[in-house]
C-alpha positions, -999 to +999 in steps of 0.1 A: +104+052+127+122+039+104+112-005+094+152-010+106+152+012+135+169-001+165+142-005+193+170+003+217+199+016+208+231+005+224+252+026+197+257+058+183+285+052+159+311+016+156+338+010+136+334-024+115+362-050+114+360-071+083+382-098+071+395-099+036+383-135+031+347-125+045+343-107+005+356-147-010+329-165-008+326-197-017+355-194-040+380-186-011+402-167-030+394-127-051+356-106-045+328-129-050+303-109-060+273-118-044+288-120-012+300-085-012+261-072-021+249-092+006+273-072+032+265-042+015+227-049+022+232-056+055+256-025+065+231-006+048+203-017+069+227-006+099+231+026+082+195+030+081+189+017+116+203+052+128+243+039+133+274+059+124+291+034+106+335+031+097+345-003+081+386-014+084+389-040+057+415-067+054+430-080+022+439-123+033+414-127+001+443-108-021+472-105-002+485-115+036+522-098+044+524-120+073+523-152+047+540-134+018+571-128+043+574-163+060+574-175+020+606-152+017+592-118+009+605-085+022+582-081+053+577-045+046+572-045+009+550-074+014+524-050+040+522-026+016+517-049-011+487-061+016+476-022+020+469-022-017+449-056-015+425-033+014+419-010-012+409-031-040+383-047-016+370-010-003+362+001-035+346-034-039+323-026-010+322+015-021+309-001-053+279-022-036+274+002-008+268+031-039+245+010-061+223+006-031+219+043-028+243+045+007+267+075+005+305+067+011+335+079+013+369+059+011+400+071+026+432+057+028+466+055+047+487+060+022+482+083-009+462+072-038+443+106-049+429+091-080+406+067-060+404+077-023+408+106+000+439+106+025+428+096+059+417+128+078+405+125+111+385+160+110+371+150+074+361+115+084+343+130+114+327+147+092+314+121+067+301+103+097+282+135+110+267+136+077+253+098+078+279+089+050+297+057+056+333+060+056+356+032+043+392+030+055+417+016+035+456+008+036+453+000+077+480+025+097+498+032+067+527+011+083+541-021+080+542-045+106+507-035+119+479-058+112+444-044+101+431-054+139+453-026+150+444-001+123+406-009+135+412-006+173+431+031+159+404+045+140+378+033+159+397+057+186+407+085+168+370+083+153+355+079+191+335+052+179+310+031+209+328-004+200+344-025+174+323-049+157+350-075+147+326-100+120+340-137+118+324-170+101+318-179+137+291-169+163+315-154+185+346-167+213+347-200+222+376-216+251+387-235+220+378-238+184+345-253+178+350-263+145+371-287+156+356-298+192+320-301+193+317-293+229+332-261+226+317-232+247+309-201+236+313-162+258+284-139+265+306-117+276+345-119+285+366-093+306+397-083+283+419-098+311+405-134+310+406-134+269+443-124+275+446-152+303+428-179+284+447-166+252+411-169+231+425-148+204+403-119+201+422-094+182+459-089+178+474-082+211+486-047+199+449-041+188+436-059+219+456-039+237+443-003+222+409-016+229+416-026+268+435+005+282+411+027+264+377+003+276+365+007+242+343-026+236+350-056+208+317-073+195+327-107+181+295-116+157+291-145+125+288-122+093+273-149+077+238-146+088+222-124+072+212-090+093+239-096+121+259-061+113+223-048+120+218-062+148+252-061+160+253-024+154+225-019+174+240-037+207+216-070+206+233-099+224+250-116+192+277-128+195+303-125+221+310-088+236+344-082+256+348-055+277+354-045+308+332-064+337+357-069+366 
């Protein structure tokens, strides 16, 4: 058994959702190379534990369509710009992973054949079966849909056992722990309760996809080294959102 193998593997295949901000590190915008290398190392350890991994990345460190729209840009055009930002992040992660010896493929929901394969579900499944990490760029390929929605959709298409949503806090709280020191973290929460309490786990479209298909969501802190492997192995870190009742 590999040193990084899961002692008790809960998930066989996961969809890891990374925000664009996770790539910016301390500089807040752009791509911080040491930060991306650290994330890549954690993904490598999760893959070596025997977990199939597909990844959806946001572009908040480069371009957020909704924010640009609020500043006067055409929403659809701004969203397409954001999709290109996710491709930049995807290529950065691919480079970092392959330098660690991890076999990867980037697939894009919009055509950019010089740098990425088109997203073809059966091809992506085959890559996962061969042990490759599949990085899914350009969201759903449609404006007005977030990368959270892309993560939920691709997780279902690729038969993932869970969506792992990486954040900069260690789970889901009843209020913002950065503003309220008395905030309470949930270890588990039911889909319906998360909606009723407006916990903001994901946007509603993404969340509804998971709830309707009984796909668990694990929200965890990506800033702690090793947490991607722990979450992928099903260790009780962060918060699991699932059907309880």
